[in-house]
LONU-618479 format. One record per atom (N, C-alpha, C, O): residue in one letter; x, y, z. Coordinates in steps of 0.02 Angstrom, whole numbers, plus 50000, padded with zeros to 5 digits. Each point is the difference from the previous one (the first is absolute). Layout:
! LONU-618479
aXYZ ...
//
This chain:
! LONU-618479
x526184849948969 x500154999650082 x500785001450005 x500504997849971 x499345008650096 x500755002150009 x500644996250021 x499904994149989 x500635006850032 x500534995850025 x499874999350070 x500294995650032 x499295008649997 x499805000650078 x499514995850017 x499944996850052 x499615003449889 x499374995350012 x500154994149991 x499634996450034 x500864999949927 x500224993749986 x500364998850040 x500094993949994 x500355008850068 x500274999050049 x499484998250054 x500044994750032 x499475009749980 x499484998450061 x499584995149975 x499654997950046 x500264999749909 x499414994149972 x500574994150016 x499774995150028 x500915004849958 x500284993150009 x500085001750082 x499994994750032 x500075010250002 x500104998450082 x499354997950019 x500034995850045 x499475005449937 x499144999450027 x500044993450008 x499964997250054 x500194998149850 x499964993350014 x500394996950028 x499814994250009 x500795007450015 x500504998050021 x499965000150070 x500344995950031 x499285008450003 x500015000650072 x499344994549998 x500194995150032 x499135003949943 x499674997050013 x500034993549992 x499664995950030 x500845002749922 x500354992050010 x500234998750049 x499884994650027 x500535009749998 x500404998550052 x499795000150071 x500284996650044 x499105008449967 x499504998050056 x499664994050004 x499834997250052 x500055000549883 x499564994350017 x500374994750024 x499934997150054 x500485001849900 x500724995450027 x500324999650060 x500164994850030 x499955012249991 x500135001850084 x499424995850039 x500084994950033 x499395008049956 x499454997850066 x499984991949986 x499984995950046 x500035002849897 x499884991050002 x500724997250021 x500104994049994 x500285009250025 x500664998650024 x499864999750098 x500234995850038 x499475008249975 x499785001850051 x500235006750038 x500205000850057 x499725003449894 x500305007750022 x499305004350018 x499494999949966 x500585002950078 x499215002050040 x499645004849954 x500335004449973 x499064995050017 x499675002849947 x500125008349993 x500195003049949 x499645000150127 x499835005650006 x500905003249993 x500085005549972 x500374991750047 x500625002749986 x500145000549917 x500255004749969 x499484988750003 x500194999149959 x499795006149940 x500415003149966 x498744997850031 x499735004949976 x500305008049990 x500115003749953 x499954996750144 x500395007450006 x500705000649938 x500005004949963 x500514990450030 x500584999749984 x499665000849919 x500265003949960 x499314993350027 x499904997449934 x499495009049958 x500065002749945 x499624998750099 x499975008550003 x500365003949988 x499925004049954 x500624995950090 x500555004849990 x500444999749935 x500235005149974 x499864988249999 x500664997349947 x499335003949937 x500205004249960 x499224994150040 x499565004249949 x500135006549996 x500275002249949 x499515002950116 x500165006249999 x500675002249962 x500045004549958 x500614990350073 x500535002649971 x500094997949917 x500325003649962 x499434991550021 x499954999249920 x499635004349957 x500185001049941 x499275001850088 x499585003249966 x500265006950012 x499955003149946 x500244999850089 x500385007250023 x499215002950050 x499695005049984 x500214992350051 x499565003350055 x500255000150059 x500274995350030 x499605011749992 x500335001050068 x499834993550060 x499434998550019 x501074999050000 x499804994550059 x499875002650043 x499404999550011 x500905003950028 x499645002050088 x499265000949983 x499574995750010 x500285012649954 x499195001849981 x499564994049973 x499414999950018 x500814995149938 x499764994749971 x499694996550043 x499384999449999 x501124996750060 x499714995550035 x499625003750061 x499424998650016 x500955006050014 x499395002050046 x499305002949987 x499504999950036 x500635003449884 x499445001949976 x499204993649957 x499434998350014 x501035000549938 x499614994549937 x499884991850037 x499524996249998 x501215003250038 x499864994450034 x499374998650044 x499494996550000 x500865008650042 x499604999550079 x499365002049983 x499554998050037 x500275005949907 x499334997349984 x499464997449967 x499405000750012 x500944995749938 x499834991449995 x499954997050053 x499424998150012 x500985000750027 x499864995050077 x499765003450037 x500004997150055 x499735008849947 x499585002350067 x499254997749958 x499674996250035 x500095005149913 x499494999349964 x499774992349990 x499434998149985 x500994998950023 x500024989850024 x499774998850061 x499564995950013 x500805008350032 x500024998850061 x499165003550020 x499604995449997 x500155009150015 x499465003549987 x499664994149973 x499844996050044 x500025002549903 x499464994749964 x499884993450019 x499444997549995 x501174998950031 x499954994649990 x500594996550078 x500194994250007 x499975011750041 x500264997550041 x499684995950069 x500144995350038 x499295010149949 x499514996250068 x499714992149974 x499964994750031 x499855007049899 x499724991549974 x500794995950020 x499854998150057 x500495000849938 x500374995849998 x500274998450079 x500334995150016 x499475009950026 x500164998550066 x499264997150023 x500124996650049 x499395003349940 x499464998050026 x499974990149949 x499794994650021 x500505007149919 x500024994049982 x500504994050042 x499924994050008 x500465009150008 x500704993350039 x499425001050075 x499944994750031 x499755010049991 x499854998750068 x499434993849982 x500084994950033 x499445005149924 x499464993449992 x500344994649973 x499654995050007 x500995003449959 x500434996050002 x500204996250060 x499914994050010 x500445011250038 x500154999750057 x499634995350058 x500274995950037 x498965006249957 x499474996350033 x499964993449961 x500084995350039 x499855003349919 x499734994649958 x500524994350010 x499904993949999 x500845010550014 x500484995050021 x499934997850049 x500014994150016 x499895012250028 x500164997250085 x499514996450021 x500074995150036 x499445006749945 x499264996250036 x499904993349972 x499554996550024 x500915000549916 x499834994549955 x499394999749965 x499664994849996 x500175011249975 x499484999549968 x500194997449919 x499684995749970 x500915007950000 x500264995749949 x500124994350002 x500004997449944 x500144997850115 x500234994950002 x499214997049977 x499884995349962 x499735008250067 x499344995150012 x499524999249954 x499504996450004 x500795010349910 x499694998449952 x500354995549972 x499724995349971 x500885005250032 x500514994549951 x499644992350027 x499844995749959 x500085003350116 x499884992350012 x499265000549971 x499864994349983 x499725008950005 x499244999549972 x500164998649926 x499704995149978 x500645007449985 x500084997849937 x500474994349983 x500004997149946 x500385001450104 x500164992450009 x499774996049997 x500124995549959 x499295004450099 x499534995750010 x499604998549940 x499834994349986 x499945012849963 x499624997249947 x500184996749953 x499644995749974 x501105006050001 x500214997749958 x500544995350019 x500114997249947 x500165001250081 x500654996550023 x499584993250015 x499465000450029 x500764994249953 x499604993850026 x500504994850028 x500595000549981 x499224993950070 x500434994650019 x500224998349919 x499725002449951 x500914992450047 x500034996249956 x500435003449938 x500404996949966 x499465009950027 x500365005049927 x500794997249994 x500384999550048 x499734999549907 x500814999449980 x500285008750022 x499645005050005 x501014994550003 x500395006250024 x499985004249943 x500095005950015 x499844993249934 x499975002449929 x499355004050014 x500005005750023 x499514991249965 x499195001549984 x500005004250073 x499625004949999 x500694994450056 x499765003750060 x500485005049985 x499915002750055 x500425000049925 x500475005649997 x499785004249944 x500045006150005 x499704990449932 x499655005549963 x499415001850025 x499865006049995 x499714990150032 x499425002650038 x500025006350041 x499745005549991 x500634992350052 x500225006550034 x500065006049988 x499715004850025 x500794994949926 x500335006849934 x499255002249977 x499715005350009 x500074988949959 x499435004149970 x499345004650057 x499705005449997 x500314990650036 x499435002150041 x500175007050034 x499575003950021 x501184997149982 x500155007450028 x499995003249926 x499695005250010 x500444994749931 x500025003049952 x499255002949983 x499865005849985 x499604987650023 x499285004549978 x499725004050071 x499615004549984 x500494995150083 x499855003850061 x500365005149980 x499765005550012 x500884994449954 x500525008250002 x499505004349945 x499945006150007 x499684990049933 x499935003749965 x499145000450021 x499855006050003 x499694990650008 x499365003850018 x500125006450049 x499755005749997 x500684991750044 x500235009750062 x500075006049945 x499665004949986 x501044991949988 x500275006849969 x499415001349934 x499745005649999 x500074990249954 x499255001849948 x499575003450050 x499935005249967 x499754995850082 x499635004050033 x500255007150029 x499675004250029 x500944995849955 x500275006550039 x500475001050046 x500255005350018 x499874988450001 x500445000050072 x500725004449978 x500354999049950 x499735005050092 x500695005049996 x500694994950006 x500174996250044 x500155005649891 x500664996750005 x500184999150066 x499964994150016 x500255010350037 x500254997850056 x499514997950059 x500274998350053 x499255001749943 x499444996150030 x500184992849982 x500174996350046 x499825001149887 x500194992349974 x500444998950015 x500124993949995 x500475010450032 x500654995350000 x500135000450080 x500454996250019 x499355006450014 x500085000850078 x499274992950016 x500174995450038 x499385004449945 x499314995250022 x500184993549942 x500004994250022 x500105006449932 x499874992749970 x500894997949987 x500034994049991 x500465008350006 x500594997349997 x500154994750072 x500254994549991 x499585007650070 x499994994550048 x499544993849992 x500104994750028 x499455006549937 x499554996049999 x500304992949948 x500014993950010 x500195010349936 x500244996849945 x500504996250027 x500064994349978 x500355007950069 x500674996150016 x499954996750059 x500564998850024 x498804998650019 x499644994750010 x499934996349979 x500094994850032 x499695004749891 x499604996849961 x500684994549977 x500024993849998 x500495011449988 x500864996249955 x500114997150072 x500004993949990 x500055006650050 x500174998050068 x499614992549999 x500264994649983 x499185006350036 x499684993649998 x500194994849950 x500084994150015 x500035009049904 x500174995749958 x500764996949998 x500274995349971 x499895008550064 x500714998249983 x500285004049946 x500344996249966 x499665008350016 x500005002149928 x500585006450021 x499835003650046 x500724997549928 x500355004450008 x499665007849983 x499675000849948 x500435004350095 x499525006649997 x500315002949944 x499565002949968 x500894997550010 x500415005849949 x499425001849952 x500175005349973 x499114992349998 x499715002949954 x499225002850036 x499465001249973 x500754999350097 x499405003950032 x499845006449983 x499445002549997 x501024999649993 x500015009549975 x499825000249940 x499615004349979 x500714989749973 x499955000449940 x499104999449976 x499715003049954 x500084993150084 x499364997149995 x499645007650011 x499735002949953 x500314999650110 x499565004250013 x499975007649957 x499555004149994 x501104995849981 x500275005249950 x499615000149924 x499785004349961 x500304988350042 x499434999049926 x499394999250006 x499794998149946 x499865002350086 x499305001250015 x499775007550016 x499445002449994 x501185000950030 x499895007749990 x500055002249945 x499605004349983 x500874993549975 x500055001949935 x499544997849950 x499955003249948 x499704991650060 x499444997349975 x499415004750004 x499755002249948 x499954999650123 x499785003550014 x499885009149970 x499515003249982 x501204998350027 x500255006149960 x499675000449940 x499595004549989 x500574990449961 x499895001449952 x499364999449958 x499885002449945 x499684992750104 x499184997849993 x499435005349983 x499675002150048 x500264999049923 x499295004749954 x499504998350075 x499904994550024 x499905010649995 x499315001350064 x500455000150065 x499735003450044 x500754994549971 x500344999350058 x499955006850036 x500095005049965 x499804995650091 x500215006550055 x500625001650025 x500065004750039 x500424991849941 x500645003150008 x500255006149971 x499765003049952 x500734998450084 x500285010250003 x500184999949924 x499845005049967 x500404991250010 x500305001549922 x499504999849944 x500095003549950 x499374992450055 x499274999649970 x499765006849994 x499845002949948 x500155000050129 x499555004850003 x500265007649969 x499685005049984 x501114993550016 x500365006549995 x499944998249898 x499925004449958 x500114991850036 x499854998349915 x499425002949969 x499985004349955 x499474992250080 x499395004049991 x499865007250006 x499495001649970 x500835003750061 x499915005050025 x500575004249950 x499835004849966 x500864992750036 x500285002149945 x499895000449916 x500175004349958 x499574991050037 x499844995949901 x499035003250009 x499614999449953 x500175003650110 x499154999149979 x499774993649969 x499605000249952 x500624994650070 x499584992249988 x499614998350067 x500095002750054 x499524992749932 x499844993950054 x500554996950030 x500575001049980 x499294994850073 x500384997050027 x500014992849953 x500404995450006 x499235005049962 x499864991949961 x500325001949917 x499974996649949 x500355010350062 x500235000649912 x500244992449967 x500224995050027 x499685006149927 x500394993449949 x499734992950015 x500244994849977 x499485005450047 x499784993950063 x500134993649978 x500344996450036 x499475001549913 x500444993849953 x500744998249997 x500294994950018 x499995011949947 x500734998849998 x500144999250067 x500294994750012 x499615008450030 x500204999750083 x499924993750032 x500464997050028 x499035001249969 x499654991450029 x500524996349964 x500324996350037 x499865003649901 x500264993949965 x500945002350019 x500454996049990 x499655010650034 x500735000449988 x500244995650097 x500494996550012 x498985005750034 x499994997450056 x499864993449990 x500414996350028 x499185001049944 x499974992750010 x500714996149972 x500064994050015 x500365008749953 x500634998149956 x500464998850061 x500324995050015 x499625011650019 x500475002950062 x499774992450053 x500504997150020 x498915000250000 x499914996350037 x500094993149984 x500124995950044 x499835002249887 x500284994249994 x500774998750006 x500204995250031 x500215009149940 x500845001150023 x499974998750068 x500534997250014 x499115003350035 x500065003050072 x499904992350020 x500444996950030 x499095000849956 x499644989949989 x500624997749990 x500284997050046 x500075004049888 x500534996649975 x500544999650036 x500294994650010 x499965012450021 x500495000950020 x500114995850084 x500544997650018 x498805002350025 x499934997150064 x500024993649980 x500284996150039 x499515002149918 x499894993049979 x500914995749998 x500224995250032 x500065008649924 x500704998249986 x500405001350073 x500454995850008 x499495007850033 x500385000950057 x499954994250051 x500474997250028 x498665001349981 x500014993150056 x500254995249959 x500364996150031 x499605002749910 x500424994049982 x500685000650006 x500264994650013 x500205011049982 x500605001050009 x500234998250072 x500544997350012 x498795005150053 x500284999050067 x499924993249990 x500554997649986 x498954997650016 x500014994250009 x500434996049977 x500194995150031 x500055006949902 x500614996049959 x500685001350044 x500414995650017 x499625010049994 x500865003250045 x499894998350082 x500475000050040 x498854998749979 x499774998750077 x500345007050033 x500475000850039 x499115003549927 x500145006750067 x499534999350029 x499594995549990 x500345010650067 x499745000550043 x499805005850029 x500395004749997 x498994996250035 x499905006950038 x500505001850050 x500134995950044 x500155009449955 x500455002650053 x499935006350019 x499935004549959 x500104996550115 x499815007650008 x500575004549981 x500574997850003 x499345007049983 x500615005649984 x499835005650041 x499465000950027 x501195004249975 x500045003050040 x499965007449967 x499945000549939 x500105005050102 x499975008249953 x499315002649985 x499865005249970 x499604988850062 x499245002549992 x499585003150043 x500054998950061 x499605004349921 x499205002450057 x499954994350051 x500104999550061 x499734996749891 x499574992550048 x500374996050001 x499684995850032 x500835001849956 x500514994450001 x500435000150080 x500135005350029 x500004989349992 x500324999650069 x500745001349978 x500325002950044 x499904996249920 x500635000049965 x500534994750013 x500164997350053 x500105001949882 x500314992250008 x500315000349918 x499765003049952 x500874992450051 x500344998549935 x499325000949946 x499395000850000 x501324998549946 x499445000849931 x499824993949978 x500064994950035 x499635005149892 x499514994249998 x500324997049965 x500445003249973 x499504989050010 x500014995549956 x500324991550045 x500284996149961 x499695002450087 x499954995950036 x499665002950083 x499925005750023 x499954987950001 x499604999150066 x500395002750045 x500614999749993 x499105003650063 x500345003550060 x500054993050055 x499574995850011 x501205004950021 x499974996250046 x499504998050052 x499535003849988 x500364993950045 x499734999650057 x500265004850070 x500615000850006 x499095001250026 x500305004850050 x499845005749984 x499595001549957 x500765002650081 x499935008650006 x500135001049941 x500394997249962 x499115008950029 x500065002649904 x499584996149963 x499655002649956 x500334990050058 x499544996349952 x499494995150022 x499825001850056 x499874993149927 x499374997450002 x500284996750084 x500594999750020 x498754998150021 x500294997250070 x500064994949989 x499724997849950 x500754997350100 x500344995049995 x499334995450000 x499475002750015 x500564989549964 x499664994450002 x499455000850046 x499394999549998 x501185002750060 x499364996950065 x499845006450044 x499784999950057 x500345003949917 x499825008550017 x499185001049982 x499914999949939 x499525001150099 x499355003049987 x499995007750014 x500105002350056 x499785001849886 x499825005550004 x499344999650012 x499664996149968 x499995009350097 x499265002550005 x499775001149938 x500285002749953 x499124994650052 x499695000249940 x499615007749997 x499755003050048 x500274998949891 x499785008250015 x499235001449976 x499674996949958 x500185007750076 x499155001550011 x499685003249933 x499925005850021 x499884994349920 x500065002449947 x499255003850006 x499624998350046 x500165007449900 x499355002150002 x499764994349955 x500344995549974 x498955005950023 x499554993649962 x500065005549909 x500015005849980 x500014988750002 x500255002449920 x499405004749969 x500145003949954 x499194995850073 x499645003849980 x499995007950036 x499735004849972 x500584995650087 x500135005950014 x500645003149973 x500055006149991 x500434989749996 x500565002749960 x499925002949937 x500285005249984 x499324991249977 x499735002249949 x499465009050008 x500075003249948 x499664999050083 x499445004449995 x500445007650005 x499645005049991 x500914995950018 x500345004950006 x500265000749920 x499945005149967 x500354988850010 x500175000649937 x499375000749941 x500035004149955 x499454991550053 x499415003049960 x499775008050015 x499875004349958 x500134995950077 x499915008650021 x500255005249968 x499755004749970 x501054992850046 x500435004549954 x499825001449914 x499995005149965 x499914989550024 x499834999649942 x499415002349966 x499975002349943 x499494996650105 x499505004349991 x499895005949994 x499675002449954 x500635001250100 x499975006550005 x500375005049952 x499825005449977 x500864990450016 x500395003649949 x499944999749932 x500115004549961 x499664988250022 x499994998249935 x499345001249962 x499975002249942 x499494996050097 x499525000449979 x499535006950015 x499625002749959 x500494999250106 x499525007050016 x500455007649993 x499745005550006 x500984993549980 x500275005849979 x500265003650068 x500125006050005 x499944989550045 x500395004150058 x500585001949994 x500334996149965 x500005009350059 x500754999949993 x500184998050063 x499765000450057 x500984996449901 x500454994350032 x500065000150072 x499874995150035 x500335010549989 x500075002050064 x499614997950062 x500134995950044 x499315008249946 x499474998350057 x499624992849980 x499684997050043 x500385000349888 x499954992050009 x500494996350025 x499874994350020 x500655007849981 x500584995350039 x499845003750080 x499934995950044 x500035009149970 x499754999250068 x499474998050029 x499984999750061 x499474998449898 x499364995150025 x500314993950012 x499914996250048 x500555003249895 x499994990650005 x500424997450065 x499894995150036 x500755011049969 x500344998750066 x499624998250065 x499944995550042 x499825011449941 x499354999650085 x499584994149991 x499804998550056 x499994997749904 x499524995649992 x500374993750021 x499734996150039 x500955002649933 x500454994150019 x500164999850056 x500074994650028 x500065012350009 x500334999750069 x499454998350039 x500204998850057 x499265000749939 x499294998750025 x499864991350006 x499884997350054 x500164999849890 x499794993849975 x500594997050033 x499854996350047 x500855004349941 x500574997350022 x500345001350058 x500574997950011 x499035006450037 x500205002050072 x500054992650045 x500245000150056 x499634996649928 x500174993250050 x500764998549988 x500485000650038 x499504997249892 x500484998849969 x500815004449996 x500594998649990 x499095006450023 x500655005750028 x500274999550060 x500585001150017 x498964997350012 x500265002050073 x500524993350033 x500034994149984 x500345010050069 x500724995050025 x499884998950064 x500155004350041 x499564989649979 x499944997550059 x499245000950038 x499545001049961 x500354998950091 x499114997050006 x499805009750010 x499425001549988 x500985003450028 x499765005650022 x500075005649947 x500545000249970 x498895005050013 x500125004049966 x500505005549998 x500165002450055 x500064999549903 x500355005150012 x500315004349912 x499894997449945 x500415007950063 x500095003049930 x500574998849986 x500255004249962 x500174990350058 x500784997549981 x499935000449926 x500155004849964 x499514987450010 x499964996849958 x499825007249910 x500305001449947 x499135000450084 x500085008149957 x500455003449990 x500185000649941 x500185002950111 x500695002149996 x500474998449954 x500345003449961 x499604988850053 x500514996149954 x499955001649928 x500415002649963 x498854994750024 x499914999649941 x499975005449947 x500054999849939 x499805007150127 x500135008149948 x500655001849982 x500105004449958 x500424992050074 x500795001450021 x500124995649932 x500235003149952 x499634990050041 x500324997449949 x499805000949937 x500394999049954 x498765003950034 x499815004449932 x500415004449989 x500345000049949 x499705005350106 x500325008149972 x500564996849982 x500085001149940 x500474994550088 x500584998349978 x500124998049958 x500535001749975 x499014993049987 x499984997749929 x499685003949949 x499814997849946 x500165007250073 x499525004549946 x500485005049995 x500075001649941 x500285001550095 x500425006349987 x500374997549939 x499795001549944 x500784994550064 x500394999549942 x499504998549909 x500205001549944 x499374996450068 x499555000249939 x499665005949989 x500055000849939 x499715002850078 x499845006950015 x500575003949972 x499895004849962 x500714993450054 x500635005449992 x500104997949922 x500015004049953 x500064990050044 x500184997249926 x499615003449971 x500275004649970 x498934995050023 x499785001449964 x500095009549978 x500025002349943 x500025001050117 x500195005949992 x500525002449952 x499955004649960 x500654990950053 x500565000249967 x499894997449923 x500235002649950 x499434992750054 x499755000049905 x499695004049969 x500135001049940 x499335002650097 x499645005549954 x500675005650000 x500225002449948 x500014998850108 x500525006849971 x500414997649960 x500215005249975 x500134989849994 x500614998349946 x499505002149951 x500055005249966 x499334989550029 x499325002449971 x500135009449947 x500175001449943 x499675002050114 x500045006549987 x500545001249978 x500065001549941 x500394998450094 x500565005949974 x500084996949915 x500165003949956 x499694987450026 x500264999349932 x499565002549962 x500265000749945 x499145001250054 x499395000749975 x500055008349991 x499815002549947 x500455001150101 x500175007349982 x500475000949952 x499995005149966 x500514989750028 x500725001849933 x499815002849962 x499405000850013 x500775002749923 x499935001949935 x500144993949970 x499674999749948 x500614995950059 x500284993649965 x499614994950010 x500074995749957 x499465002850093 x499234999450002 x499705000249946 x499944995349961 x499825011050032 x499665001949954 x500254997649918 x499684997349955 x500985004750047 x500144999249939 x499994990049989 x499834998349943 x500294997150095 x499904994849992 x499204998549998 x499884994649973 x499595008650046 x499374999049994 x499915001549935 x499924995149963 x500075010850008 x499895001749928 x500494994349950 x499794998549944 x500764999250076 x500074994349942 x499694994450019 x499804996849951 x500075000450109 x499564995149991 x499334999549988 x499644995250014 x500165011649950 x499465001449994 x499864999749901 x499514998949965 x501155002650022 x500144999749938 x500054992849966 x499874999549940 x500314994950097 x500224995249993 x499504994849929 x499394999049995 x501124999249965 x499634999249926 x499724992550003 x500314995549972 x499145003450059 x499744994950023 x499205001549974 x499755005449985 x499894986350014 x499235002050007 x499835003150047 x500374999550048 x499135004349960 x499725004150057 x500024997750058 x500335003050043 x499334991349972 x499984997450050 x500434996150055 x499974999450061 x500564997449875 x500744999150030 x500315004050038 x500284998950054 x499645009349895 x500495005650033 x499635001750051 x500295001250053 x499234999249944 x499565001150076 x500144996450069 x499945002350056 x500254991849925 x500214995950050 x500684999050017 x500184998750057 x500235002149890 x500785002750022 x499805005750040 x499984999750061 x499905004949909 x500085007450043 x499744999550055 x500335002550045 x498944994149977 x499684999850074 x500714997450056 x500235002650051 x500014990049902 x500224996950055 x500775003649996 x500304997850049 x500135006549915 x500645001450031 x499825006550020 x500415002350040 x499135001649945 x499945006450037 x500024997650078 x500495001650034 x498904994149998 x500114996350033 x500494998850049 x500065002150058 x500264994449907 x500614997350029 x500575004450017 x500334999650051 x499785006749878 x500475005150039 x499895005950064 x500395004250024 x498934994149990 x499815005350040 x499824994450067 x499805002150054 x500324990149930 x499954997150051 x499334999450042 x500004999350061 x499315001249892 x499605001950039 x499634999549946 x500125002649945 x499074991250082 x499465000549934 x499625004050010 x499715001349947 x500065002750107 x499615006249991 x500495003649928 x499805000049941 x500735002350078 x500275004649955 x499824997649920 x499815003849956 x500264990350039 x499934996249938 x499334999949958 x499865000349940 x499694998950137 x499445002749955 x499835006249996 x499565001349960 x500685003650075 x499895006349976 x500215002949927 x499665003249959 x501074994450037 x500365001849945 x499694996949936 x499895004049954 x499964990050037 x499574996849941 x499475003849992 x499825002249946 x499894998850113 x499155005049965 x500225006349982 x499905002149943 x500385001150100 x500285007249961 x500275000149945 x499785004349961 x500784991050017 x500295001449953 x499544995649920 x500125000249940 x499494997350091 x499824994249940 x499175003149978 x499815000449942 x499775001750117 x499334999949979 x499855005949958 x499494999649965 x500895006250031 x499825004849935 x500164998349939 x499775003649956 x500584991650026 x500254995449948 x499584993749988 x500124996949949 x499355000550100 x499974992649986 x499534999449939 x500094995049964 x499315010250014 x499714998749962 x500335000449909 x499754997749948 x500745005250060 x500315001449934 x500624992849976 x500224998049946 x499864999950125 x500444993149989 x499494992650008 x500274994550005 x499085006149994 x499804995550001 x499844995550063 x499854994150006 x500275011450040 x499754994750072 x499345003750028 x499735005249980 x500084989750084 x499445003550037 x500284999250065 x500404995850020 x499375008250005 x500035003650078 x499944992750048 x500484998750037 x498994997049961 x499964996150013 x500504992550006 x500134996350047 x500015003949900 x500704996049984 x500575001549999 x500424996249976 x499775011150055 x500655002250023 x500055001550093 x500475002350033 x498864995449988 x499834999650064 x500244993450022 x500404999550047 x499394995949923 x500104994350000 x500634997049989 x500144994750027 x500235007949938 x500674997549992 x500395004550025 x500604998649995 x499275007150033 x500565004250042 x499744996450067 x500115003650048 x499594990349969 x499854996750066 x500644995949988 x500485002950025 x499684991949948 x500314996349975 x500635002149993 x500464996050010 x499685011349971 x500725001549955 x500235002550092 x500424996450028 x499405007449997 x500135001950061 x500084992550050 x500484999450038 x499144996749957 x500094994150061 x500784997949979 x500495000050037 x499484998349898 x500754996649991 x500685002850037 x500514996850013 x499375010550002 x500715000550026 x499965007150061 x500355004850017 x498934991950003 x499805003750054 x500224995550090 x499955002050058 x500224993149918 x500284994250050 x500855000349993 x500224994950027 x500315009549946 x500454999550020 x500424998850073 x499614998950046 x501015001049971 x500114997550063 x500065005950066 x500194999250058 x499635005549912 x500135006250040 x499185003050017 x499895004750038 x499554991449923 x499465001050015 x499754996850079 x500024994150015 x499735011750033 x499804999750066 x499654994049994 x500164996250045 x499345001049911 x499524996649996 x500314992050020 x499844996150044 x500705003749900 x500424992950010 x500474999850046 x500184994650024 x500065010949995 x500404999250065 x499424997250064 x500104995250036 x499465008149965 x499404998050039 x499914991449998 x500234996750046 x499465000649905 x500074994649985 x500594995050028 x499954995850045 x500505005449921 x500444995950037 x500255001250066 x500174995250035 x499875011349988 x500054999750075 x499644995650047 x500214996550047 x499015004849921 x499394995650031 x500104992250004 x499864996150045 x500495002749879 x500074990650011 x500754997950024 x500184994149997 x500285011250029 x500725000550043 x500334995749932 x500244994350003 x499735010149931 x500524999449970 x500435005049972 x499655004649977 x501024996450015 x500235005249956 x499884999349935 x499754994849977 x500455011249980 x499904999749944 x500444996849966 x499935002049942 x500534993750062 x500364993549958 x499684995050022 x500174995549961 x499385001850086 x499674995650020 x499245001149958 x499914993950000 x499825007249984 x499155002649985 x499795004149959 x499415000649983 x501245003849988 x499785005749926 x500044996149937 x499755003349954 x500484990950026 x499854996149938 x499284999449998 x499635002949959 x500194993350087 x499435000250015 x499325005349967 x499624999449952 x500455004750090 x499565005049985 x500345004249935 x499585003449970 x501054997050006 x500035001849936 x499734995749937 x499935002849946 x499934990450061 x499614996149964 x499185001649991 x499725000149945 x500055000850101 x499415001150023 x499835008049990 x499395000949998 x500945004249995 x499815004350004 x500335005649939 x499725005249983 x500834992649995 x500365001349929 x499814997749919 x499765002649950 x500534990950073 x499884995649923 x499424998349988 x499785001049944 x499724995450115 x499345000149981 x499395006249980 x499494999949966 x500875005550074 x499365004849970 x500235004249946 x499635004349976 x501164994449994 x500114999549931 x499554996049958 x499565002649965 x500574989750040 x499574998649955 x499325000449974 x499725000149945 x500115000150129 x499125002950006 x499985005749954 x499604999049954 x500775007850042 x500025006549970 x500024998549932 x499615002649960 x500944992250020 x499874997249908 x499415000249988 x499695004149966 x500084990250069 x499534995649981 x499075005449987 x499514999549962 x500665004150083 x499545008050023 x500105003249919 x499555000149958 x501045002250035 x500175003049951 x499684996849932 x499565002849968 x500674992350018 x499744995749934 x499395000150001 x499685001449949 x500034997150106 x499044999449983 x499815007250002 x499435000649977 x500835005350042 x499985006349986 x499945002249930 x499505002249972 x501144996950002 x500285000949919 x499534994449961 x499715002949955 x500144991150046 x499674996649976 x499174997749980 x499764996649955 x499875008350122 x499444998949990 x499775008250056 x499775000250057 x500435006249888 x499745005950051 x499585000250007 x500005004750039 x499124993049952 x499624999950016 x499714997050077 x499425000450019 x501364995250033 x499934998150034 x500365005350051 x499904999450060 x500495005149917 x500145006050039 x499715004850025 x500165005849987 x499314992450060 x499725006249983 x499554999150080 x499605004450018 
//
């Protein structure tokens, strides 16, 4: 490796670490990705202006074209569920089913958190898009946590954990599993048993963490508190102690807020079930699925969205304005992240790193897992990790003693590990929807989407190595 290559490698590693820290500390993701891409250009001797105007915006425009409309529609659906009270109605349903009078505070908190986890898992395993899940499920989860007086710090982390399990699980219709089948030439159920065991380990870890968090909340007398900065939260001080009565907090004891009319829980569930059926089972594209779901939701919840005794378009225009305003930053964050990934992957240094990773002196499946993880990390994109791992190892898989099915499953665990970095648009959306900053909520997301998938991947690799017949 030449001196310029070594400098470029050092710059690339330092830049990605500095970017993650800066975004975690509060730097705007779009600004951070643009600065990071410029620094990579300088360190790897790429022409800054032409690379930023060409390579960077080519990557950014590609993701805008493929995912921008989907994000906007997902946020609009979330706004419908929030403003109509449909999310609250679903939360009330599960509270009535699982929360009983006379429960101890600890049992009530644990039950509420576990109900949220199971509901999120069911919807995500059936193929619910990450952004639909974010803007529809998080408000419901926040309602469950609020009723149980449980700090909402884990709300984003629990949903992220459900999405990670669904992304790694054999047979799910999530896009990473579909892409894995396309690039590795396998079925969506590839390496069924190792994959299921790895996901089960992740599930157990999530359950134990929730149990520990609830016990800590009771022991330290922590409470639910609204936080500021989210798409759905009203805006209030940070979390840790109850808000004082009055403006910005709960109403004073003698104040009586008018009771809100909510949609019936059965009506509230119909659009979400339809979304899962059309997208997860019938194979519709996500955009027409969301359009049908939104239109149906507006019809079913029309009475609950109405302001005053007369019908008008004012509530609808407010909803559209709020949805567009909330979606625009997320779309731009996605564009910036993909633009940065495109710049990194276009450098000679990146290709050298890929070659070095492929030559690591580890057992084949371990080498492959490290390769898929780090290539996706350096490019800051899970899809890039899947593509690089497939093209880099499939030609030599047989002579290395690996199967395409085993590689498919391990790759999904591997790219999930570093797919939820602080600059990830999905992570930003979850934290915004929960009304939290990275500092307040990212530690839970890191636990459920980095640590637990890593352990799940290790289990999957061990099973593929010890029982080669299962890696089919």
